[in-house]
C-alpha positions as CSV (number, residue, x, y, z in Angstrom):
1,M,-25.9,34.7,-67.9
2,V,-26.8,30.6,-67.8
3,W,-27.6,28.8,-64.4
4,S,-26.5,25.4,-63.8
5,V,-26.8,23.2,-61.2
6,G,-23.5,21.0,-62.1
7,R,-23.8,17.4,-60.5
8,A,-26.6,18.8,-58.1
9,T,-29.3,16.7,-60.3
10,W,-31.0,15.2,-57.7
11,V,-32.9,18.3,-57.2
12,G,-34.2,17.7,-60.3
13,G,-36.0,14.4,-58.7
14,L,-37.6,16.2,-55.7
15,T,-41.6,16.6,-56.0
16,D,-43.9,19.3,-54.3
17,P,-45.1,16.5,-51.6
18,E,-41.6,15.7,-50.7
19,I,-41.1,19.7,-49.8
20,S,-44.0,20.4,-48.7
21,Q,-44.1,17.3,-46.5
22,Q,-40.3,18.8,-44.9
23,V,-41.8,22.5,-44.8
24,G,-44.8,22.1,-44.0
25,T,-47.9,23.4,-46.0
26,R,-47.9,26.8,-45.4
27,T,-44.3,27.7,-46.2
28,F,-44.6,25.8,-49.3
29,D,-47.4,27.8,-50.0
30,R,-44.9,31.2,-49.5
31,G,-41.6,29.3,-51.4
32,V,-43.8,28.6,-54.8
33,A,-45.4,32.3,-54.4
34,Y,-41.7,33.7,-54.4
35,R,-40.7,31.4,-57.0
36,A,-43.3,32.7,-59.2
37,E,-42.6,36.4,-58.2
38,D,-39.1,35.0,-59.6
39,R,-37.4,36.0,-55.9
40,V,-34.3,34.2,-56.7
41,R,-31.8,36.0,-57.9
42,S,-28.8,33.7,-58.1
43,L,-28.1,30.0,-58.0
44,A,-24.9,27.9,-57.5
45,A,-24.2,24.7,-56.4
46,G,-21.0,23.2,-54.8
47,Q,-18.4,20.8,-56.2
48,D,-19.8,17.3,-55.3
49,G,-23.2,18.7,-56.3
50,L,-25.0,18.3,-52.5
51,I,-24.9,21.6,-52.0
52,L,-27.0,24.4,-53.8
53,L,-26.8,28.1,-53.0
54,G,-28.2,31.0,-53.6
55,T,-29.8,34.7,-52.9
56,V,-33.3,35.0,-52.7
57,E,-35.7,38.4,-52.2
58,G,-37.7,39.2,-49.0
59,S,-41.0,40.7,-48.5
60,R,-39.4,43.9,-47.6
61,D,-36.5,44.0,-50.7
62,E,-34.0,42.5,-48.1
63,D,-32.0,40.0,-50.0
64,Y,-31.8,36.8,-47.9
65,Q,-28.2,33.7,-48.5
66,A,-30.2,30.1,-48.4
67,I,-28.1,27.0,-48.8
68,V,-29.4,23.8,-49.3
69,T,-27.2,20.6,-48.4
70,A,-28.0,16.8,-49.2
71,R,-26.7,13.4,-48.7
72,P,-27.7,9.9,-50.4
73,H,-30.4,8.3,-48.8
74,P,-29.1,5.3,-46.6
75,L,-31.6,3.1,-48.5
76,G,-30.8,4.4,-52.0
77,R,-34.5,6.3,-51.9
78,G,-33.1,9.9,-53.9
79,H,-31.0,12.3,-51.1
80,L,-31.9,13.5,-47.7
81,W,-31.9,17.7,-47.7
82,S,-31.9,20.1,-45.4
83,G,-32.0,24.2,-46.1
84,R,-30.9,27.3,-43.8
85,C,-31.0,30.6,-44.7
86,S,-30.2,34.4,-43.2
87,C,-33.6,35.1,-42.4
88,P,-35.4,35.1,-39.0
89,V,-36.9,32.1,-39.5
90,G,-33.5,30.5,-40.4
91,A,-33.9,26.9,-41.9
92,D,-36.6,25.3,-44.1
93,C,-38.0,29.1,-44.9
94,K,-40.1,30.3,-48.0
95,H,-36.7,31.1,-49.5
96,V,-35.3,27.6,-49.3
97,V,-38.5,26.3,-51.1
98,A,-38.1,29.0,-53.6
99,L,-34.5,27.9,-54.3
100,L,-35.4,24.2,-54.7
101,L,-37.9,25.0,-56.8
102,V,-35.4,27.3,-59.1
103,G,-33.0,24.3,-59.2
104,R,-35.4,21.6,-59.7
105,D,-36.6,24.0,-63.2
106,V,-32.7,24.7,-64.0
107,A,-32.3,20.7,-63.6
108,R,-35.2,20.1,-65.8
109,G,-34.3,22.4,-68.4
110,V,-37.5,24.6,-68.0
111,V,-35.6,27.5,-67.2
112,T,-31.6,28.3,-67.9
113,G,-30.8,31.7,-66.2
114,P,-32.5,34.3,-63.9
115,P,-35.5,36.5,-65.0
116,V,-34.7,39.7,-67.1
117,P,-36.6,42.9,-66.4
118,A,-38.3,44.8,-69.5
119,G,-35.7,47.4,-70.7
120,A,-32.8,45.8,-69.2
121,V,-29.8,43.7,-70.6
122,G,-28.4,41.4,-68.4
123,N,-28.2,40.0,-65.2
124,G,-30.7,41.7,-62.7
125,G,-31.1,44.7,-64.9
126,A,-27.3,45.9,-65.2
127,A,-25.8,46.2,-68.5
128,V,-23.7,42.8,-68.8
129,A,-20.4,43.2,-71.8
130,E,-19.5,40.3,-74.1
131,R,-16.0,40.0,-73.6
132,P,-14.4,41.1,-76.7
133,V,-12.9,39.1,-79.9
134,S,-9.1,39.6,-80.6
135,G,-9.1,42.3,-77.6
136,V,-11.6,44.7,-79.3
137,P,-12.2,47.4,-76.3
138,A,-16.0,47.6,-74.9
139,P,-17.5,50.3,-77.2
140,G,-18.1,53.6,-75.0
141,V,-15.7,52.5,-72.5
142,L,-12.9,55.4,-71.7
143,W,-9.3,53.8,-70.2
144,S,-10.0,57.0,-67.6
145,D,-12.9,55.7,-65.9
146,V,-11.3,52.6,-65.0
147,L,-7.3,53.1,-64.5
148,R,-7.2,55.7,-62.1
149,L,-3.6,55.7,-61.7
150,P,-3.1,56.0,-58.3
151,D,0.2,57.2,-56.6
152,P,3.3,54.7,-58.5
153,G,5.1,55.3,-54.7
154,Q,2.4,52.8,-52.7
155,V,4.0,49.4,-52.4
156,V,2.2,46.9,-50.4
157,T,5.1,45.1,-47.7
158,R,4.4,41.8,-46.2
159,E,6.7,41.0,-43.0
160,P,8.5,37.8,-43.5
161,A,7.7,34.6,-41.5
162,R,8.6,33.8,-38.2
163,S,10.4,30.9,-37.0
164,H,9.4,29.2,-33.3
165,P,10.8,26.3,-32.3
166,T,8.5,23.2,-32.3
167,D,7.0,22.1,-29.0
168,E,4.1,19.8,-28.1
169,G,1.2,21.5,-28.3
170,T,-1.8,20.4,-30.9
171,A,-2.2,21.5,-33.8
172,A,-3.8,24.1,-35.8
173,G,-6.6,23.8,-39.1
174,L,-8.3,26.3,-40.7
175,I,-12.2,26.2,-41.9
176,F,-13.3,27.6,-45.2
177,D,-16.7,28.6,-45.4
178,T,-18.7,30.2,-48.3
179,I,-20.0,33.8,-47.3
180,Y,-22.0,36.2,-48.8
181,V,-20.3,40.2,-49.4
182,S,-23.1,42.8,-49.6
183,R,-21.2,46.3,-50.5
184,G,-23.5,49.1,-50.6
185,G,-24.0,51.0,-53.6
186,A,-22.7,48.2,-55.7
187,G,-26.7,47.9,-56.9
188,G,-26.3,44.1,-57.4
189,A,-26.7,40.9,-55.5
190,P,-24.2,40.2,-52.5
191,Q,-21.1,38.4,-54.3
192,R,-19.7,35.1,-52.6
193,G,-16.9,34.9,-50.8
194,V,-14.6,33.3,-47.9
195,G,-14.6,33.1,-44.3
196,L,-12.0,31.9,-42.4
197,R,-12.2,30.2,-39.1
198,P,-9.8,28.4,-36.5
199,S,-10.2,25.0,-35.4
200,R,-7.7,22.4,-33.6
201,R,-7.0,18.9,-33.4
202,T,-9.1,17.0,-30.1
203,R,-7.7,14.5,-27.8
204,A,-10.0,12.0,-30.1
205,G,-7.9,12.7,-33.5
206,T,-10.9,14.6,-34.8
207,W,-11.0,18.6,-35.3
208,H,-13.0,21.0,-34.3
209,R,-15.8,22.4,-35.5
210,S,-17.4,25.0,-33.7
211,L,-14.0,26.9,-32.2
212,S,-14.4,31.0,-32.4
213,W,-11.7,33.1,-32.8
214,H,-11.4,34.3,-29.2
215,E,-11.3,30.8,-27.9
216,A,-8.6,29.4,-29.7
217,L,-5.8,32.2,-29.3
218,P,-4.6,32.8,-25.7
219,A,-4.2,36.4,-26.6
220,S,-8.6,36.4,-25.7
221,G,-7.3,34.8,-22.2
222,S,-9.6,32.4,-22.6
223,L,-8.3,29.3,-23.2
224,R,-9.4,28.2,-19.4
225,G,-6.9,25.0,-19.4
226,R,-7.7,24.2,-23.1
227,P,-4.7,22.9,-25.0
228,A,-2.5,25.5,-26.7
229,Y,-1.4,25.5,-30.5
230,Q,1.9,24.4,-31.3
231,S,4.1,27.9,-31.2
232,E,4.8,28.2,-35.1
233,H,0.6,27.3,-35.5
234,E,0.1,30.0,-32.4
235,S,2.1,33.2,-34.2
236,V,0.9,32.0,-37.8
237,M,-2.9,31.8,-36.2
238,T,-2.6,34.9,-34.6
239,R,-1.3,37.1,-37.9
240,I,-4.0,35.7,-39.7
241,H,-6.6,36.8,-36.9
242,Q,-5.1,40.2,-37.0
243,A,-4.6,40.5,-40.4
244,G,-8.8,39.9,-40.9
245,R,-9.9,41.8,-37.9
246,T,-10.5,45.2,-40.2
247,G,-13.1,42.9,-41.5
248,G,-13.4,44.0,-45.4
249,T,-15.3,46.5,-47.0
250,G,-19.5,45.8,-46.9
251,S,-21.3,43.3,-44.9
252,A,-20.9,40.0,-44.9
253,Q,-23.7,37.1,-44.1
254,F,-22.5,33.7,-42.9
255,F,-24.2,30.3,-42.1
256,T,-22.1,29.4,-39.2
257,T,-22.5,30.4,-35.0
258,V,-19.3,30.9,-35.2
259,V,-18.1,34.5,-36.7
260,P,-15.9,34.1,-39.5
261,I,-12.8,36.6,-40.5
262,R,-13.1,37.5,-44.3
263,L,-10.2,36.5,-46.8
264,D,-11.2,39.5,-48.4
265,A,-10.1,41.8,-45.7
266,S,-6.9,42.0,-46.1
267,A,-3.6,41.6,-48.9
268,E,-1.8,39.7,-46.3
269,L,-4.0,36.9,-45.6
270,V,-3.1,34.9,-48.3
271,P,0.6,34.6,-48.2
272,L,-0.6,34.2,-44.7
273,L,-2.4,30.6,-45.8
274,A,0.2,29.8,-47.7
275,Q,3.0,29.9,-44.6
276,A,0.1,28.5,-42.3
277,R,0.2,25.4,-44.8
278,A,4.0,25.3,-45.1
279,L,4.3,25.0,-41.5
280,G,1.7,22.2,-41.4
281,V,-1.6,24.4,-40.4
282,E,-5.0,22.0,-42.0
283,L,-6.9,23.9,-44.6
284,M,-9.9,22.3,-44.3
285,A,-13.8,23.1,-46.7
286,G,-16.6,23.7,-45.0
287,E,-19.7,25.4,-45.9
288,G,-20.5,25.7,-48.9
289,F,-17.2,24.2,-49.9
290,S,-15.6,20.9,-50.8
291,G,-12.4,19.0,-51.7
292,P,-8.8,20.2,-51.3
293,I,-7.9,23.7,-50.3
294,R,-4.8,24.7,-52.7
295,I,-2.6,28.2,-51.6
296,E,-0.4,29.5,-54.7
297,E,2.4,31.4,-53.4
298,E,3.3,33.1,-56.8
299,P,1.4,36.0,-57.3
300,V,-0.5,37.0,-60.5
301,T,0.1,40.4,-62.1
302,L,-1.3,42.2,-64.0
303,V,0.0,43.4,-68.0
304,V,-1.6,46.3,-69.9
305,E,-1.6,45.6,-73.8
306,F,-1.8,47.9,-76.5
307,D,-3.0,47.8,-79.9
308,R,-5.0,49.9,-82.5
309,S,-8.3,49.5,-82.6
310,P,-9.3,47.3,-85.8
311,D,-12.2,49.4,-86.9
312,D,-9.4,52.1,-88.4
313,S,-10.9,54.9,-86.0
314,G,-7.7,55.7,-84.9
315,D,-8.6,54.4,-81.3
316,L,-6.0,52.9,-79.3
317,A,-7.9,49.8,-77.7
318,I,-6.1,48.5,-74.2
319,H,-6.6,45.5,-72.6
320,V,-5.8,44.0,-69.0
321,T,-4.7,40.4,-68.6
322,L,-3.2,38.4,-65.5
323,A,0.4,36.9,-66.1
324,G,0.8,33.6,-63.7
325,L,-2.6,32.6,-63.7
326,P,-2.4,28.2,-62.9
327,E,-4.0,26.2,-65.5
328,V,-7.3,25.7,-63.6
329,E,-10.6,25.3,-65.2
330,G,-13.6,26.9,-63.1
331,E,-15.5,29.8,-61.9
332,H,-13.0,32.9,-60.9
333,T,-14.0,35.5,-57.9
334,Y,-11.4,38.3,-57.1
335,L,-10.6,39.1,-53.5
336,G,-10.6,42.8,-52.1
337,T,-10.9,46.1,-52.9
338,P,-8.7,47.0,-54.4
339,V,-8.7,43.1,-55.6
340,H,-5.6,41.3,-53.7
341,G,-6.3,37.7,-54.3
342,L,-8.3,35.3,-56.5
343,L,-10.6,32.6,-55.8
344,I,-11.0,29.5,-58.5
345,E,-13.5,26.9,-57.9
346,P,-12.1,24.4,-60.1
347,D,-14.5,22.0,-62.2
348,G,-13.1,18.7,-60.4
349,G,-13.9,20.1,-57.2
350,G,-11.6,22.1,-54.3
351,L,-10.4,25.8,-54.1
352,V,-7.5,27.4,-55.2
353,L,-6.3,30.9,-53.5
354,V,-3.8,33.2,-56.2
355,P,-2.3,36.3,-54.6
356,V,-2.6,39.7,-57.0
357,E,-0.2,42.3,-57.1
358,Q,-1.1,45.2,-58.8
359,S,-0.4,48.9,-57.9
360,L,-3.4,50.1,-60.4
361,D,-5.8,50.5,-57.2
362,L,-8.7,48.4,-59.5
363,D,-11.9,46.7,-57.6
364,A,-13.1,43.5,-58.6
365,A,-15.4,45.9,-60.9
366,R,-13.1,48.1,-62.5
367,L,-10.4,44.9,-62.9
368,E,-13.1,42.8,-64.9
369,Q,-13.7,45.6,-67.3
370,A,-10.3,46.5,-67.9
371,T,-10.0,42.5,-69.1
372,L,-12.9,43.5,-71.1
373,G,-10.7,46.1,-73.0
374,L,-10.4,49.9,-73.2
375,R,-10.2,52.5,-75.2
376,V,-8.3,55.9,-76.0
377,P,-10.6,57.7,-78.6
378,A,-7.9,59.1,-81.7
379,D,-7.8,62.6,-80.6
380,L,-6.9,61.9,-77.0
381,R,-4.0,59.8,-77.5
382,G,-1.5,62.4,-77.6
383,D,-2.2,63.6,-74.0
384,F,-2.2,59.4,-73.2
385,L,1.4,59.3,-74.5
386,R,2.7,62.2,-73.0
387,H,1.1,61.8,-69.5
388,D,-0.8,58.5,-68.6
389,Y,1.2,56.4,-70.6
390,P,4.7,56.7,-68.7
391,R,2.7,56.4,-65.4
392,L,1.2,53.2,-66.5
393,R,4.7,51.9,-67.3
394,R,5.8,52.6,-63.4
395,L,2.7,50.9,-62.6
396,A,2.3,47.8,-64.5
397,R,4.4,45.5,-67.1
398,V,3.2,47.3,-70.7
399,R,3.5,45.2,-73.7
400,S,2.7,46.3,-77.4
401,R,0.8,44.0,-80.1
């Protein structure tokens, strides 16, 4: 894995005295020690280069998420910055310092990626599979370890959008924030995800940035004279909140005072966001994101491709591809367990959300492995073709190469 600070080249110009002056000498020295101990587990940059994000191991083997936001100095003297963290200190702590120091080293070309423990392969000691060439499956990964073939009768149904007459209520908005999701037993660093917070137009014409779901919706009984949403907006916002209340798998950490709902919590959320956008609900980037928010209405589907293994072993090679992907270059993150959405962060900024329809019950790790490649050993081909292949054809599109 190669780390990059993207457009955040300003971090390469930071000096030790500048960092120490802002956080204090004692905190700076502790951050230097954390940097020397290779406690920074992940590093990412916001699309506009004014945000750094990372996971830093704490003193008790607990991972914390740090975020650094920057802005150009009004007098042209580099950048002003501030850091926040999910640790008890909360701001400009030793974890922020360690993240800045690693970011600076990456910007200067001193380091290019996370440390690899002795005897381990890949990021954090976990073996990392390389994407095969020409559909050659990853060695040793059997189809039965990944494609568990759930009941083909399981179908997700979605309630159609309801229509309400337009009224004089206030317009609704949704703010998209970076969160980090930790799933028990995953054995790796927390994964970046998306949180959703409500907003509304204020009387001054700006968007409310600290509104909670409890305050936003009348069902909570907490409006107390505040302007209500337009009826259509209220309906779709209520359904978004209800869909997200399940919470999702694992725990989440966030950087806002308002508790968000998680986009990975339900397969209903991405289609509901498309409905909200069509009704005029404003979609806005919040903590850790920047640029426009785009929702794709057409879902991505899974295609299972079969081919003979090129090594003359007689094995059958299986490769899962995603059909209907938008032509957008950028980092991809799977959402949900099982996967029901795809988050794309385009290289030029913004967010693209795409629903994923699948009946194979694949979580993110198994879907990633399936796209890398699977194999059916030659001596099991007969059983596979008699029993599993017909079930696969009922659950997904299948084609031979």
